[in-house]
N, CA, C and O atoms as CSV, one atom per row, in Angstrom:
chain,resi,resn,atom,element,x,y,z
A,1,MET,N,N,0.844,-1.209,0.031
A,1,MET,CA,C,0.025,0.030,0.018
A,1,MET,C,C,0.887,1.265,0.015
A,1,MET,O,O,1.995,1.307,0.550
A,2,LYS,N,N,0.328,2.248,-0.605
A,2,LYS,CA,C,1.140,3.585,-0.577
A,2,LYS,C,C,1.008,4.181,0.778
A,2,LYS,O,O,0.053,3.966,1.523
A,3,PRO,N,N,2.044,4.959,1.058
A,3,PRO,CA,C,2.007,5.614,2.457
A,3,PRO,C,C,0.789,6.616,2.694
A,3,PRO,O,O,0.291,6.794,3.806
A,4,GLN,N,N,0.366,7.246,1.537
A,4,GLN,CA,C,-0.808,8.127,1.675
A,4,GLN,C,C,-2.053,7.261,1.950
A,4,GLN,O,O,-2.920,7.695,2.709
A,5,SER,N,N,-2.171,6.110,1.393
A,5,SER,CA,C,-3.305,5.290,1.611
A,5,SER,C,C,-3.411,4.830,3.025
A,5,SER,O,O,-4.489,4.817,3.619
A,6,ILE,N,N,-2.220,4.433,3.589
A,6,ILE,CA,C,-2.181,4.018,4.930
A,6,ILE,C,C,-2.499,5.144,5.925
A,6,ILE,O,O,-3.148,4.900,6.942
A,7,LEU,N,N,-2.050,6.365,5.643
A,7,LEU,CA,C,-2.346,7.519,6.453
A,7,LEU,C,C,-3.848,7.856,6.439
A,7,LEU,O,O,-4.433,8.187,7.470
A,8,VAL,N,N,-4.433,7.766,5.288
A,8,VAL,CA,C,-5.932,8.046,5.181
A,8,VAL,C,C,-6.679,6.905,5.993
A,8,VAL,O,O,-7.583,7.204,6.774
A,9,LEU,N,N,-6.323,5.726,5.813
A,9,LEU,CA,C,-7.007,4.666,6.520
A,9,LEU,C,C,-6.844,4.838,8.075
A,9,LEU,O,O,-7.789,4.637,8.838
A,10,LEU,N,N,-5.690,5.193,8.472
A,10,LEU,CA,C,-5.408,5.410,9.926
A,10,LEU,C,C,-6.277,6.603,10.444
A,10,LEU,O,O,-6.842,6.508,11.533
A,11,VAL,N,N,-6.383,7.674,9.708
A,11,VAL,CA,C,-7.196,8.763,10.216
A,11,VAL,C,C,-8.643,8.387,10.236
A,11,VAL,O,O,-9.358,8.793,11.152
A,12,LEU,N,N,-9.126,7.616,9.255
A,12,LEU,CA,C,-10.534,7.116,9.285
A,12,LEU,C,C,-10.843,6.267,10.460
A,12,LEU,O,O,-11.901,6.384,11.078
A,13,VAL,N,N,-9.861,5.360,10.786
A,13,VAL,CA,C,-10.038,4.481,11.929
A,13,VAL,C,C,-10.100,5.262,13.225
A,13,VAL,O,O,-10.938,4.991,14.085
A,14,ILE,N,N,-9.211,6.232,13.361
A,14,ILE,CA,C,-9.189,7.056,14.552
A,14,ILE,C,C,-10.451,7.893,14.724
A,14,ILE,O,O,-10.956,8.033,15.838
A,15,LEU,N,N,-10.973,8.460,13.605
A,15,LEU,CA,C,-12.250,9.115,13.592
A,15,LEU,C,C,-13.430,8.200,13.942
A,15,LEU,O,O,-14.331,8.602,14.678
A,16,ALA,N,N,-13.423,7.032,13.442
A,16,ALA,CA,C,-14.520,6.074,13.752
A,16,ALA,C,C,-14.510,5.709,15.157
A,16,ALA,O,O,-15.555,5.618,15.800
A,17,LEU,N,N,-13.278,5.483,15.688
A,17,LEU,CA,C,-13.229,5.087,17.180
A,17,LEU,C,C,-13.628,6.280,18.076
A,17,LEU,O,O,-14.286,6.087,19.099
A,18,HIS,N,N,-13.243,7.477,17.706
A,18,HIS,CA,C,-13.583,8.618,18.465
A,18,HIS,C,C,-15.074,8.874,18.438
A,18,HIS,O,O,-15.649,9.184,19.481
A,19,CYS,N,N,-15.740,8.758,17.269
A,19,CYS,CA,C,-17.207,8.916,17.201
A,19,CYS,C,C,-17.864,7.836,17.933
A,19,CYS,O,O,-18.888,8.107,18.561
A,20,LYS,N,N,-17.355,6.526,17.930
A,20,LYS,CA,C,-17.960,5.444,18.643
A,20,LYS,C,C,-17.914,5.775,20.138
A,20,LYS,O,O,-18.877,5.521,20.861
A,21,GLU,N,N,-16.819,6.331,20.590
A,21,GLU,CA,C,-16.700,6.682,21.986
A,21,GLU,C,C,-17.712,7.772,22.428
A,21,GLU,O,O,-18.356,7.692,23.474
A,22,ASN,N,N,-17.798,8.789,21.553
A,22,ASN,CA,C,-18.622,9.914,21.895
A,22,ASN,C,C,-19.673,10.109,20.835
A,22,ASN,O,O,-19.471,10.896,19.910
A,23,GLU,N,N,-20.804,9.409,20.940
A,23,GLU,CA,C,-21.853,9.283,19.926
A,23,GLU,C,C,-22.469,10.643,19.681
A,23,GLU,O,O,-23.013,10.847,18.597
A,24,ALA,N,N,-22.426,11.578,20.595
A,24,ALA,CA,C,-23.062,12.837,20.453
A,24,ALA,C,C,-22.019,13.888,19.971
A,24,ALA,O,O,-22.165,15.084,20.223
A,25,ALA,N,N,-20.970,13.402,19.275
A,25,ALA,CA,C,-19.901,14.332,18.838
A,25,ALA,C,C,-20.434,15.412,17.878
A,25,ALA,O,O,-21.205,15.135,16.959
A,26,SER,N,N,-19.998,16.625,18.128
A,26,SER,CA,C,-20.396,17.689,17.215
A,26,SER,C,C,-19.236,17.985,16.312
A,26,SER,O,O,-18.094,18.107,16.755
A,27,PHE,N,N,-19.531,18.098,15.074
A,27,PHE,CA,C,-18.487,18.314,14.067
A,27,PHE,C,C,-18.343,19.858,13.801
A,27,PHE,O,O,-19.268,20.642,14.012
A,28,PRO,N,N,-17.150,20.219,13.338
A,28,PRO,CA,C,-16.912,21.692,13.211
A,28,PRO,C,C,-17.599,22.221,12.004
A,28,PRO,O,O,-17.371,23.391,11.695
A,29,TRP,N,N,-18.421,21.497,11.274
A,29,TRP,CA,C,-19.139,22.148,10.147
A,29,TRP,C,C,-20.569,21.890,10.363
A,29,TRP,O,O,-20.960,20.988,11.104
A,30,SER,N,N,-21.353,22.683,9.714
A,30,SER,CA,C,-22.806,22.623,9.769
A,30,SER,C,C,-23.402,23.099,8.388
A,30,SER,O,O,-22.669,23.530,7.498
A,31,CYS,N,N,-24.650,23.007,8.269
A,31,CYS,CA,C,-25.179,23.463,6.998
A,31,CYS,C,C,-24.970,24.933,6.757
A,31,CYS,O,O,-24.763,25.335,5.612
A,32,ALA,N,N,-25.016,25.764,7.798
A,32,ALA,CA,C,-24.792,27.158,7.606
A,32,ALA,C,C,-23.329,27.442,7.226
A,32,ALA,O,O,-23.046,28.359,6.455
A,33,SER,N,N,-22.407,26.641,7.780
A,33,SER,CA,C,-20.979,26.881,7.513
A,33,SER,C,C,-20.623,26.473,6.065
A,33,SER,O,O,-19.595,26.894,5.536
A,34,LEU,N,N,-21.505,25.629,5.417
A,34,LEU,CA,C,-21.296,25.294,4.031
A,34,LEU,C,C,-22.112,26.214,3.089
A,34,LEU,O,O,-22.152,25.985,1.880
A,35,SER,N,N,-22.735,27.215,3.633
A,35,SER,CA,C,-23.620,28.166,2.891
A,35,SER,C,C,-24.795,27.338,2.308
A,35,SER,O,O,-25.212,27.539,1.168
A,36,GLY,N,N,-25.295,26.427,3.115
A,36,GLY,CA,C,-26.391,25.589,2.637
A,36,GLY,C,C,-27.704,26.082,3.210
A,36,GLY,O,O,-27.743,27.028,3.997
A,37,VAL,N,N,-28.805,25.409,2.791
A,37,VAL,CA,C,-30.158,25.673,3.164
A,37,VAL,C,C,-30.800,24.437,3.674
A,37,VAL,O,O,-30.667,23.396,3.031
A,38,CYS,N,N,-31.509,24.462,4.816
A,38,CYS,CA,C,-32.226,23.306,5.299
A,38,CYS,C,C,-33.588,23.245,4.528
A,38,CYS,O,O,-34.402,24.167,4.580
A,39,ARG,N,N,-33.774,22.125,3.828
A,39,ARG,CA,C,-35.034,21.999,3.084
A,39,ARG,C,C,-35.769,20.695,3.591
A,39,ARG,O,O,-35.153,19.702,3.980
A,40,GLN,N,N,-37.086,20.789,3.550
A,40,GLN,CA,C,-37.874,19.624,3.900
A,40,GLN,C,C,-38.141,18.751,2.686
A,40,GLN,O,O,-38.599,19.267,1.666
A,41,GLY,N,N,-37.882,17.480,2.746
A,41,GLY,CA,C,-38.188,16.643,1.579
A,41,GLY,C,C,-36.995,16.408,0.744
A,41,GLY,O,O,-36.204,15.514,1.047
A,42,VAL,N,N,-36.817,17.165,-0.298
A,42,VAL,CA,C,-35.759,17.011,-1.283
A,42,VAL,C,C,-35.010,18.297,-1.650
A,42,VAL,O,O,-35.533,19.405,-1.531
A,43,CYS,N,N,-33.791,18.106,-2.090
A,43,CYS,CA,C,-33.077,19.307,-2.536
A,43,CYS,C,C,-33.380,19.594,-3.991
A,43,CYS,O,O,-33.783,18.714,-4.751
A,44,LEU,N,N,-33.184,20.799,-4.345
A,44,LEU,CA,C,-33.371,21.282,-5.806
A,44,LEU,C,C,-32.367,20.476,-6.660
A,44,LEU,O,O,-31.329,20.051,-6.154
A,45,PRO,N,N,-32.683,20.265,-7.974
A,45,PRO,CA,C,-31.774,19.611,-8.829
A,45,PRO,C,C,-30.445,20.240,-8.971
A,45,PRO,O,O,-29.483,19.540,-9.288
A,46,SER,N,N,-30.315,21.526,-8.757
A,46,SER,CA,C,-28.976,22.232,-8.819
A,46,SER,C,C,-28.165,22.116,-7.568
A,46,SER,O,O,-27.010,22.543,-7.545
A,47,GLU,N,N,-28.735,21.541,-6.502
A,47,GLU,CA,C,-28.065,21.502,-5.201
A,47,GLU,C,C,-27.613,20.123,-4.905
A,47,GLU,O,O,-28.120,19.125,-5.418
A,48,LEU,N,N,-26.549,20.112,-3.977
A,48,LEU,CA,C,-25.914,18.867,-3.528
A,48,LEU,C,C,-26.481,18.565,-2.133
A,48,LEU,O,O,-26.634,19.470,-1.313
A,49,TYR,N,N,-26.784,17.318,-1.876
A,49,TYR,CA,C,-27.320,16.898,-0.619
A,49,TYR,C,C,-26.199,16.547,0.359
A,49,TYR,O,O,-25.331,15.764,-0.027
A,50,PHE,N,N,-26.145,17.035,1.536
A,50,PHE,CA,C,-25.064,16.844,2.534
A,50,PHE,C,C,-25.669,16.276,3.883
A,50,PHE,O,O,-25.202,16.659,4.956
A,51,GLY,N,N,-26.677,15.390,3.833
A,51,GLY,CA,C,-27.211,14.947,5.001
A,51,GLY,C,C,-28.026,15.957,5.873
A,51,GLY,O,O,-28.516,16.963,5.361
A,52,SER,N,N,-28.157,15.681,7.145
A,52,SER,CA,C,-28.888,16.632,7.958
A,52,SER,C,C,-28.016,17.762,8.458
A,52,SER,O,O,-28.509,18.885,8.558
A,53,LEU,N,N,-26.765,17.543,8.776
A,53,LEU,CA,C,-25.782,18.592,9.222
A,53,LEU,C,C,-26.371,19.737,9.954
A,53,LEU,O,O,-26.265,20.865,9.474
A,54,GLY,N,N,-26.995,19.535,11.097
A,54,GLY,CA,C,-27.497,20.665,11.911
A,54,GLY,C,C,-28.928,21.021,11.551
A,54,GLY,O,O,-29.526,21.850,12.237
A,55,CYS,N,N,-29.498,20.446,10.525
A,55,CYS,CA,C,-30.908,20.778,10.259
A,55,CYS,C,C,-31.751,19.872,11.209
A,55,CYS,O,O,-31.312,18.841,11.718
A,56,GLY,N,N,-32.944,20.339,11.385
A,56,GLY,CA,C,-33.951,19.571,12.160
A,56,GLY,C,C,-34.281,18.259,11.610
A,56,GLY,O,O,-33.854,17.914,10.509
A,57,LYS,N,N,-35.101,17.439,12.405
A,57,LYS,CA,C,-35.578,16.145,11.956
A,57,LYS,C,C,-36.448,16.263,10.762
A,57,LYS,O,O,-37.407,17.034,10.759
A,58,GLY,N,N,-36.137,15.515,9.741
A,58,GLY,CA,C,-36.916,15.569,8.518
A,58,GLY,C,C,-36.422,16.606,7.529
A,58,GLY,O,O,-36.978,16.689,6.434
A,59,PHE,N,N,-35.411,17.402,7.846
A,59,PHE,CA,C,-34.816,18.455,6.928
A,59,PHE,C,C,-33.491,17.994,6.397
A,59,PHE,O,O,-32.750,17.270,7.062
A,60,LEU,N,N,-33.191,18.434,5.155
A,60,LEU,CA,C,-31.972,18.072,4.548
A,60,LEU,C,C,-31.077,19.263,4.306
A,60,LEU,O,O,-31.612,20.339,4.038
A,61,CYS,N,N,-29.767,19.168,4.376
A,61,CYS,CA,C,-28.912,20.285,4.104
A,61,CYS,C,C,-28.645,20.265,2.581
A,61,CYS,O,O,-28.128,19.282,2.049
A,62,CYS,N,N,-28.985,21.302,1.933
A,62,CYS,CA,C,-28.826,21.366,0.426
A,62,CYS,C,C,-27.805,22.552,0.173
A,62,CYS,O,O,-27.969,23.675,0.650
A,63,VAL,N,N,-26.812,22.213,-0.566
A,63,VAL,CA,C,-25.793,23.286,-0.779
A,63,VAL,C,C,-25.742,23.522,-2.353
A,63,VAL,O,O,-25.546,22.571,-3.110
A,64,SER,N,N,-25.908,24.693,-2.774
A,64,SER,CA,C,-25.858,25.033,-4.199
A,64,SER,C,C,-24.495,24.980,-4.781
A,64,SER,O,O,-24.331,24.563,-5.927
A,65,HIS,N,N,-23.471,25.400,-4.012
A,65,HIS,CA,C,-22.067,25.316,-4.436
A,65,HIS,C,C,-21.252,25.058,-3.289
A,65,HIS,O,O,-21.459,25.672,-2.243
A,66,PHE,N,N,-20.273,24.139,-3.400
A,66,PHE,CA,C,-19.480,23.728,-2.253
A,66,PHE,C,C,-18.311,24.674,-1.909
A,66,PHE,O,O,-17.997,24.902,-0.741
A,67,LEU,N,N,-17.701,25.197,-2.932
A,67,LEU,CA,C,-16.494,26.069,-2.622
A,67,LEU,C,C,-16.883,27.546,-2.710
A,67,LEU,O,O,-16.043,28.420,-2.493
């Protein structure tokens, strides 16, 4: 395996273990920090779906542009 692949795998394992330990972990990003909009139901065709990310139950985080 390439060293970069091993490093990425190691970081993912550490994050998975950390989240398993602290199931209520809050991430440093949210829908608002991605300039997204919380929509109920579905995102518009021009938007990307990013899960709930701080939106209420039944709402989706829709981002029209990521960068």
